[in-house]
N, C-alpha and C positions, 0 to 999 in steps of 0.2 A: 242784680242791680246794674243798670247801665253806667258805664264809666263816663264821667264828664269833667272836663277841666274847669278851673275857676273862671278863666276868661270866657269860655263857652257859656257858662251859667250867667255871667255878668251880661253878655250879649243877649241871651234869651230874655233876661229880666228887662233890659232896656227896650228890646223889640216888643215885648209884651205890654210895656207901658206906652210905647209910641211907635206904631207901625210905619209912620212916615219919617222916622228919624234918618238922617243922612250918615254916611260913613264918617264924614268929617266931625259931625256932632258926637257920634259914638266914640271916635278917637279922643275928643276933648273930655267927654264925660268919664271915660274909663282910663284915661292916661295911657293909651296905647297908640302906636304909630298907625296911620291910616292903612298902610300896607298890611299890617298885622290884622286889623279889623277886617279888611277884605279877605285875607286868607282864612280867618276863622269863620266868616260868613259863608264862604264857599264850602268849608268843612261841614258847617251846620246844614247847608243845602244838600250836600252829598249824603249826610247821615239821615236826611229826610225829616229834619226837625224844623226847618224854616223853608218857606216858599217865597220866591221873589217874583213880583209882578212889575212889569214896565208900565208906568202911567203915561209917560211920553219919552222923548228921546233921552232926556237927562235925568228923569225922576224915577226912582224905584220905590216900591212899597214892600215891606217885609212883614210876613205873617207867620206866626207859629202854626205848625201843623198839629193835628191831634197827637202825633208821636212826640213832637217837641213840647207840647203842653204837658204831656204825661211825664217826660223826663224832668222838665222844669218843676212840676209839682212834687215829684218824688224827692228831688234834691231839697226843695223848700221844706218838706216834711222831715227829712233827715236833719236838716239844720235846726228846725224847731225842736225836735227831740233831743238833739245834742245840747241845745241851749237850756232846755228844761233840766237836763241832767246836771249841767254846770250850776244852774241856779239852785237845784236841790242840794248839791254838795256844799255850796257856799252857805246856804241857809242852815244846814246841819252844823257846820263849823261855827257860824255866828251864834247859834243856840248854845253850843257847848261852851263858847267863850262867855256868854252872858250868864250861864249857870255858874261857871267858875268865879265870875265877878261877884255874883250874889252870895256865893258861899264864903267869900272873903269879906263880905259886908260892904262892898263897894256899890254905891247907889247913884254915883255921878261920874261921868267920863267926858273926855274931850276926844272927838274923832278927827283924824287927819284924812284928807282926800275928798274929792268931789266927783268920783266916778260911780258907775253902777255897783261895783263891789262894795264901796263905802255906803251906798244907799241901802243895800241889803243889811249891812251891819247896823246902820242907823235905825232902820225900821224894827229890826230884831231887838235892839236895846230898848226902844220905846215900848214895844210889846211886852218886854220883860220888866218894865217899870224902872228902868235905869234912865236917869235924866241925862240929857246931852247938854254939855256946857260949851259956851262960845270961847272960853279961855281954858288953857291948860293949867290945871291946878296940881293934881297928884297923878292921875291916871290918864294916859293917852292911849287910844286904840288906833292901830294903823292897819290899813288894808293894802296889801301889795301882792306881787306875783307869788310870794311864798305863803299867802293866806292871810289870816288875821293874827295880829300880835298885840300884846300888852307892852307898852313902854312906860316904865315907872319913872316918875320925876325923881331927881336926886334926893328929895326929902324922904322917899319911901324905901329906896334900895337899902 
C-alpha cells in the first residue's frame, strides 16, 4: 500500500473535485498556508500523481494521473472499510446495551447527544422497541468517547 499523508489526500480530493482550483483556494479550503499547498503539489507532481498544465501565463490546471487516481481510490476504500468497522463495533455495543435494558424491563429512555454515535444508538433502541423520550425521566443513555453508558436518575440508583 502506498504511503500518503493526510494533506496529500486532501489535495488529491480537492483536485479531483475541481481541476481548475487555485492554490489560494486550496489554501483556504484546507486551512494550509499557500506555500505548503505549493510544496505538496510539487510533491504530488514528483510522485506522478498530479499533472499540471499551463492554460495561460497565470492559470494552471491540475489533473489526477491514473496513478494518482489509484492512490486516491485506495485511500478512500481504506477509509470506507475503517468506517464500516467503527460502525459495526458501535452497532454491536448499542445492541448489547438495548438487550441489557430490555432484560431490566426498561422500555423508555432519554438519549443525550446529537452526533452520529447517538444516531446509531437511537436507531438501535427504536429497532429493539425501546421508546425514546424527549425528557429525562429515569434512564438516560449517553454516547461519548468511552462508548455507550446508562446514566440512572437519582430515583433509581
